[in-house]
C-alpha positions in Angstrom: -0.4 0.0 0.5 1.5 3.5 -1.1 1.5 5.9 1.9 3.3 9.6 0.0 3.0 9.8 -3.1 4.7 12.2 -5.7 4.2 13.3 -9.9 5.9 15.7 -11.6 7.1 18.1 -8.3 9.0 21.3 -9.4 9.9 24.5 -7.6 11.7 27.5 -7.5 12.9 30.4 -5.8 13.3 33.3 -8.7 15.8 31.6 -10.8 17.0 29.5 -8.6 15.2 26.0 -9.6 14.9 24.2 -6.1 12.9 21.0 -7.0 13.2 19.6 -10.7 10.6 17.6 -11.6 10.8 15.2 -8.0 8.4 12.3 -8.5 8.4 8.6 -6.2 6.3 6.8 -4.4 6.9 5.2 -0.3 5.6 2.5 0.6 3.1 2.1 4.4 5.7 1.7 6.8 8.8 2.3 5.0 12.0 4.1 6.1 12.7 5.7 3.2 15.7 8.0 3.4 16.4 11.5 1.0 20.1 11.2 0.4 22.1 14.1 -0.8 24.4 17.4 -0.1 23.1 20.8 1.5 20.8 22.4 -1.5 19.8 19.1 -3.1 16.2 20.3 -1.9 15.3 18.2 0.6 14.1 20.9 2.8 12.2 22.6 0.0 10.3 18.8 -0.8 9.6 18.2 2.8 7.9 21.7 3.6 5.8 20.8 0.2 5.4 17.5 1.6 4.3 19.2 5.2 2.3 21.8 3.8 4.2 24.9 4.7 5.1 26.0 1.1 3.1 24.9 -2.4 5.2 23.7 -5.1 4.9 25.4 -8.3 3.6 22.7 -10.1 2.7 19.0 -9.9 1.0 16.6 -7.1 1.4 15.4 -4.0 -0.7 13.2 -1.3 -0.2 11.0 1.9 -2.1 8.8 2.8 -4.7 9.5 0.4 -5.0 13.3 1.4 -3.8 15.8 -1.0 -1.3 18.0 0.4 -2.6 21.6 -0.9 -6.6 20.9 -0.7 -6.9 18.5 2.3 -3.8 20.2 4.4 -5.5 20.7 7.5 -6.3 17.6 8.2 -3.4 16.0 6.4 -1.7 18.5 9.6 -2.8 15.9 12.5 -1.5 12.6 11.3 1.9 13.9 10.5 4.6 14.5 12.8 7.6 16.8 11.3 11.2 17.2 12.5 12.8 20.4 10.9 16.1 20.6 10.6 17.2 23.0 12.8 15.8 23.1 16.5 12.6 25.1 16.8 10.8 24.4 20.1 10.8 26.6 22.6 14.0 27.0 24.2 12.0 29.1 27.5 10.2 26.3 28.1 11.6 22.3 30.3 10.9 19.4 28.2 8.6 18.7 30.0 6.8 21.7 29.3 7.0 22.0 25.3 5.6 17.7 25.8 2.8 19.0 27.1 2.6 21.8 25.1 2.1 19.8 21.4 0.5 17.2 23.4 -2.5 19.4 24.0 -2.0 21.3 20.5 -3.5 17.5 19.1 -6.2 17.2 21.7 -4.2 14.2 23.5 -2.4 14.4 27.1 1.5 12.5 27.7 0.0 9.9 28.9 -2.3 8.1 26.0 0.5 8.0 23.9 3.7 7.2 26.5 4.2 4.1 25.3 5.2 4.5 21.8 7.4 7.5 23.4 8.5 6.0 25.6 11.8 4.5 24.6 13.0 7.6 23.6 11.7 10.1 26.2 13.0 7.7 28.5 16.3 9.1 28.1 15.4 12.6 28.7 12.6 11.8 31.3 14.9 12.9 34.7 15.8 16.0 32.6 12.2 16.9 32.8 12.8 20.5 34.1 15.6 21.4 32.4 14.9 24.4 30.2 14.9 22.7 26.5 17.3 25.8 25.2 19.6 24.2 27.9 20.0 20.9 26.7 22.6 18.7 24.3 22.3 17.9 20.6 21.5 14.4 21.3 19.1 16.0 24.1 17.3 17.8 22.1 16.8 16.1 19.1 15.3 13.2 21.7 12.8 15.9 22.4 12.1 17.1 19.5 11.3 13.3 18.3 9.4 12.9 21.4 7.2 15.6 20.9 7.1 15.2 17.0 5.1 11.4 17.7 3.6 12.8 20.7 0.3 12.7 18.7 0.7 9.4 17.1 1.4 10.5 13.6 0.6 8.0 10.6 4.2 9.0 8.6 6.9 11.1 10.5 8.7 13.6 8.4 12.4 14.1 9.4 14.5 17.2 8.1 18.3 16.3 8.3 18.0 15.1 12.3 21.5 13.9 12.4 23.4 17.0 11.2 25.7 18.3 14.1 24.7 15.5 16.7 27.7 13.3 18.4 28.5 10.6 16.4 26.9 8.0 19.7 23.8 10.5 19.3 23.0 9.3 16.0 23.6 5.7 16.1 21.0 5.6 19.1 18.4 8.1 17.0 18.9 5.8 14.6 17.9 2.6 16.5 15.3 4.7 18.0 13.6 5.0 14.1 14.2 0.8 13.7 11.6 0.7 16.1 9.4 3.4 15.1 8.6 1.5 12.1 7.8 -1.3 13.9 4.7 0.8 15.1 4.0 0.8 11.1 4.3 4.0 10.8 5.8 5.6 7.2 9.2 6.9 8.1 10.8 9.4 5.9 14.5 11.2 7.0 16.8 12.9 4.9 20.7 13.7 5.0 24.3 14.6 4.3 25.3 11.9 5.8 25.9 8.8 3.1 26.7 5.9 5.6 23.2 6.7 7.0 21.8 5.5 3.4 22.6 1.7 4.2 19.9 1.9 7.3 17.4 2.8 4.7 14.5 0.3 3.2 15.3 2.7 0.0 16.7 5.4 -0.6 16.2 8.0 -3.0 20.3 10.0 -4.2 19.5 13.5 -5.0 21.2 16.5 -6.4 21.0 20.0 -8.1 16.7 19.1 -7.1 16.8 16.3 -9.2 16.1 12.9 -7.8 19.8 10.8 -9.9 18.6 7.3 -9.0 15.8 5.3 -6.2 16.8 1.9 -5.1 17.8 -0.3 -2.0 20.9 0.6 -0.4 22.7 -2.3 -1.2 21.4 -2.5 -5.6 22.9 0.7 -5.4 26.2 -0.3 -4.8 25.4 -3.5 -6.8 24.5 -1.3 -9.6 28.8 0.2 -9.5 30.2 -1.8 -12.2 33.2 0.2 -12.1 37.0 -1.1 -10.2 37.3 1.2 -7.1 41.3 1.6 -5.7 41.7 3.7 -2.6 45.0 5.5 -3.4 47.1 6.5 -0.2 50.3 8.9 -0.5 52.3 11.4 1.9 50.2 14.2 0.5 46.8 14.3 -0.6 46.2 17.8 -1.6 49.0 17.0 -4.1 47.6 13.8 -4.7 44.0 15.3 -5.9 45.9 17.7 -8.3 47.9 14.9 -10.2 45.5 12.5 -10.8 43.6 15.9 -13.0 46.9 15.1 -15.0 47.3 11.5 -15.7 46.1 10.3 -18.2 44.4 6.4 -16.6 41.8 9.0 -14.3 38.0 8.8 -15.4 37.3 9.9 -11.7 39.2 11.3 -8.2 37.7 12.2 -5.2 39.0 12.8 -1.3 37.7 10.3 1.3 39.3 11.5 4.6 43.3 10.0 3.5 42.4 8.9 0.8 41.6 9.3 -2.0 39.2 6.4 -4.2 39.8 6.1 -7.6 38.5 4.7 -11.0 40.1 4.0 -14.5 39.2 4.7 -17.9 39.5 1.6 -18.7 40.4 -2.4 -17.9 43.6 -1.6 -19.6 45.0 0.0 -16.4 47.8 -1.2 -14.1 48.3 -0.4 -10.5 51.7 -0.5 -12.0 51.8 2.4 -14.1 49.5 4.5 -11.7 52.6 4.0 -8.8 55.3 4.4 -11.5 54.1 7.6 -12.1 54.0 9.1 -9.0 56.4 8.2 -7.7 57.9 10.0 -10.5 56.0 13.0 -9.8 57.4 12.8 -6.4 54.5 11.1 -3.9 56.5 8.9 -1.4 54.9 6.0 0.8 52.4 5.0 -1.4 48.9 3.1 -1.3 46.9 1.5 -3.4 44.4 -1.2 -3.1 41.0 -2.3 -5.2 38.3 -1.4 -3.1 34.2 -2.5 -2.6 32.2 0.5 -3.2 30.2 2.4 -0.8 27.0 4.8 -0.9 28.8 8.0 -1.7 30.9 6.4 -4.3 27.7 5.2 -5.9 26.9 8.7 -5.8 30.0 10.1 -6.2 29.8 8.2 -9.9 25.7 9.4 -10.1 27.3 13.1 -10.0 30.3 11.9 -12.6 27.8 11.5 -15.1 26.0 13.8 -17.8 22.1 14.9 -16.2 19.5 13.1 -17.0 16.3 13.4 -18.2 14.5 10.3 -15.5 14.7 8.3 -12.4 17.0 5.2 -12.8 14.4 3.1 -10.3 16.1 -0.2 -8.9 
């Protein structure tokens, strides 16, 4: 059963095309990720789906409700956690939760079972002002407030941005539990490693969807030979790859450069000789398996596409 359906959505701000022909379907109870860097169009899309702004063209429904015509009813079944912490910082943890429960005509007690695992972690600080919470605690409070009215669809816009690694792991564990309740969850993130935690992902860039697939399928569809290359000078290494005749793509990944050659005639010995001649030392070259980020970068290197590639 389809929970969310978008067809040919366009949105622009003056001369900037924020969304360019966006279409997708999300199943009920699915954990679906929109993956892409800042400026990809994720937040604009989420604001349209949560009835906060209007699209220029297109059509979208959530649980059979039109995001434009049925916006009042739709808001009662949505839980929305924006990218920026937007709760009342001069209210306590408990006061924020009580306030959001009252807006939807419910109480903390009525839906406590749904948020128990999340709220238990911050309940000892229920009398603390929200503005004085750590990033991870703010995240848990915002999620509790978004869930307190038992929504059918949960919309999370970059919920883990700026949060420490431990809190990010805890947050995704919470999402898995919520998914078990049958709630449809859509989440956006700039972190490619979080894509692997979703049922399916849409890879976005420049307001367009480049690919929709399961995370494992995204990786399976990568058919290039991929190498991790490391030397004593990463910056110079990137520059030298631009001059190497066998380079198809070369992207920085931490202290390594992930390199794909233009064809199967490439030999590691040729690259080693080239880098040695260029003055590099401590050269390490090994063939590796791709991750989702490698696949994203490969899609980015291709010519702009006109249609979604869906697997």
